[in-house]
C-alpha positions in Angstrom: 89.5 98.7 99.2 89.6 102.1 97.4 91.6 101.7 94.2 92.7 105.3 94.5 94.5 104.5 97.7 96.0 101.2 96.6 99.6 100.9 95.4 100.3 99.6 92.0 101.4 96.3 93.5 98.2 96.0 95.4 96.2 96.7 92.2 98.2 94.1 90.3 97.7 91.5 93.0 94.0 92.1 93.3 93.6 92.1 89.5 95.4 88.8 89.3 93.3 87.3 92.0 90.1 88.4 90.2 91.3 86.9 86.9 92.3 83.7 88.7 88.9 83.4 90.4 86.8 84.1 87.3 89.0 82.5 84.6 91.0 79.9 86.4 94.8 79.6 86.2 94.8 78.6 82.5 92.4 81.3 81.5 94.3 83.9 83.5 97.6 82.9 81.8 96.0 83.0 78.3 94.5 86.5 79.1 97.9 87.8 80.3 99.7 86.4 77.2 97.4 88.5 75.0 98.8 91.7 76.5 102.4 90.8 76.7 104.8 93.2 74.9 106.7 91.6 72.1 110.4 91.3 71.9 113.0 92.3 69.4 113.2 95.3 67.1 110.5 95.4 64.5 112.3 98.0 62.4 115.5 96.0 62.1 113.5 92.8 61.4 111.5 94.6 58.7 114.6 95.7 56.9 115.9 92.1 57.0 112.6 90.9 55.5 111.9 93.6 53.0 115.2 95.3 52.3 115.0 99.0 51.6 113.1 99.3 48.3 112.6 102.7 46.8 109.3 104.1 45.7 109.9 103.3 42.0 110.7 99.6 42.8 107.5 99.4 44.9 105.4 101.0 42.2 106.8 98.6 39.6 106.1 95.5 41.8 102.5 96.7 42.3 102.0 97.3 38.6 103.4 93.9 37.7 101.1 92.1 40.2 98.0 94.0 39.0 95.6 91.8 37.0 95.1 94.5 34.4 98.8 95.5 34.2 98.8 95.9 30.4 96.4 98.9 30.6 98.3 100.6 33.4 100.6 103.5 32.3 
């Protein structure tokens, strides 16, 4: 079958059939899980995790964690 003439649904069905044949059901599912899109809103979650530090706060944290911080200035 010519993939140019196939509908998206036909391509999807044939692709799943090939995966199932060559990887088995479990392998096919594991493969598909790798390409699933994530859920949620990363930007909102990031602000919950990190807050909204300004550049000066970030620079100070970096300097405080540097092993040679006494000689930084």
